[in-house]
N, C-alpha and C positions, 0 to 999 in steps of 0.2 A: 804799254811803257813806246812815249816817245823818242826812236831814236833821235831823231832829226833835230828835235828841241836838245836834247839830252845835249848832241855834235856841237850845235853853235854854241851851250852851257859853255862845253869844254874850251872853243874855241876863243870865247870871251872873256876864262878865266883863266889859260895859259895867256889871251898879249894884256889882261892885266898885270899877271904877273914876269912881263918883258920876257917869255922866255920863247925861241926857238921851236917848229916840230923836230927841228934833228934834237934840238937840245933838252927836248922832254922824251925821244924814243930809248936818247944813251943810256937818261939817267932810270928810265923802265926797263930797258935792255930790249925795243924792240924796232921794228922798220920805222923810217917816216912813213911811208905809205901809208902804218896802221893808223899813226893817229890821222894820218888824212880822212884815211877811209869811215874814221870814227867822229870826226871834227863835217863831216858829207852828211854822215846819218846813216854810213849804208853796212856797216856793221858796229858791234858793242865790243867794248873789250870788255878782254879775258874775267870773270870774276872774283882773280888773285889777283888782277891789279887791281882792283878799287881802291882797296886801302892805300899806298904807293900813290896810286896818281891824285886820291885829294889831298895825300900829306904834300905833294909839290903844289899841289893848288890851294891849298890854304883852303878847304872846303871841306862838309859832311860827304858821307857818302849818302846817306838823303838827300840831300839837295842835288847830290852828284842825280842820281837814280830822277829828283824830279825835274830837272832843268834849268836849276834858280834856286837863287837865294832863297829862304824860310823866315820865315821869324817864328818867335816860341808860341802863339797862336798857332799857325798853321804847321809846324812840327811832325805831333803826334801824328794830329789825321793822314799827312805823305805820309810819314813814315808806316804804319799800318796799310796805305795801299801801295808802297811799293816795293813791302814784302810780301808782297800776294804777286804782282810784276813779275820782280825776279825770280819769284819759283818758278811760273806760268811760263816766262820768257826758258829757264835754265834747261824747263821741262822739254822747252820745245829743241831747245837744242839740243837735247840729250837722244830724245827719238830723231832727231838727223843723222845723226851722228853712226845712231844703232841702225837706222834704214840704208845708209852709204856703206856700212859695216856688210848689210843682208846682203846689199843691190853687187859688192863687191864676193862676194861668196859666189854667187851665182854666175857672173862671169866667168870666175873664175874654175868654178865646176863643170859652167861648156868649155871653159879652154882647155881645162887637161884632157875631156872624153875625146874631143875632138882632136888633141892631137896625138892621146895613144893613138885613137886609129889610125893617123897620117905616120906616124913617123915611127913607129914597132912594127917589125914582121908579124902577118897572121900567126904565125905558125910561136911564136912567142907568146906566153900566160901572164905577158906583163902590161898585151895590150888592155884583155881584156878585164886587168885588176886594174889599172889605170883608167877606166872608162869608169867600172862601177864606183871607184874612188871618185871620181868625178862626179860623178849621180845625185852620189852621199850630201859631197858637197854643195849642189848645187841645190838640193832638195831642206838642205837646213837655212841659204840662204829665203828658198820660197816659206819656209815654214817663218821662220822670221818677219818675213813682210807678211804676213797674211796673221800675225797674231794680235791684230787690235777685232778678225771677227769672231765668232763663237767656239767653240774647241771643238764639237761638232762638227763644223761644217769647215773650219781649216784642217781636220785630219782625212774629211773624204775627199776635200779639194789634195792634198798633199796625198792621198793615196793614187787618185784620178792624174796627179803629174809625175808620178811614182812611175805608172804602169805607162804612160805615152811615151814619158823620157823610155823605157826599158827598151819596149815598143819598138822606139823608131831608129836605136840602137842594136835590137834584132832583127830588123828588118833590114840596115844598112849593112849589118854582114850576112846576111843571106843575097843581098845585091851582090856583095863583091863575092863568096864563092860563087854565082852564078856564072855573073860575070866576065869574071878577073880570077876566075881559076886557084883562087887562094884557098888557105885553110881556116877555118872558120873559129874565132876569135871564142868564140862563147862556148865551148867545146866541152864536156863531162870526161871522153875517153879519146888516146887516140891508140885506135892499135895497126902493129905495124905486119901482116904474115904474107910469104909470097912475094907478087909481087903487084899487092892490095897494100892499099894505107885505105883505113877505115874511121872515121869521124863519129865520134857518136855526138850529138848535140839536143836539148830538149827536145826540137820540134820536129829533127827531122835528121835523116842522115845521109850522111858523102860521105860517095865510094868512089879512091883515085885509084884508077886502074891502070899498070903498064907503065905505075910512076917511073923517070925521071926515062925515060926511052921516046925511042921517033911516033909510038905507035900511043901517047898516055893519053887517056880520058876521060872525065871525069863525071859521074853521075850521081845525081841528089832524090834522095828516096823519102818514105814513106819510114815509121820508126820500128823497126823493127825488131832488132835485138838477135841480129846473123851470130851462130856459132864460127870457134874456129873454120870447121871444116865446109862450112858457108860461103866465107869468105873466099877462103885459098879456090872454091870455085863456083863465085861471084862474074869477074871479068873471063873464063872461059867459050 
């Protein structure tokens, strides 16, 4: 589909009908800039505008898509060619639209995950919930972007990216606990007993000894599943 040729044809037909771009835009319910873009070959009218545009310019849809007036002999040949071109054009536009939606999901998912880490206090369960929700949106977007490759390759890449994304979240959480002395976001349970707060995470344990006191300190250790008695004695 030759957009430049079609654009010039629209311009010629409009001028022949002695209609300005503004008048044509008003009749079609679009902006002057849209008409200008059509005539410059930058883009095409929406499919829903083909018929009303042709009615105003007194041409057929087949002639519009051909970018020229057609004789009876040329009409059938051009009709079949234009049908194929229109289907291809519509498919490409739909693909671009889907890719745009997928990209928005990827960006929005990352934004939610990062915002959850920065906005919500680590003690709040919402930080981990929103982080995971953001990663899910991110993965949906990635999955849509990879839909052209074979399913088993797509599945492998999705799993790989998901594991990588979750690893980054867990590692960021660990660094935050270690350097900023904040409660881990991705904790399984929180136990408070005596002068100890114990945070159990999937990969390590965090002990907050003498919490809210001047001599408070934090200890990070391997998973050990301590008993209540062991917690009470841990910080002594």
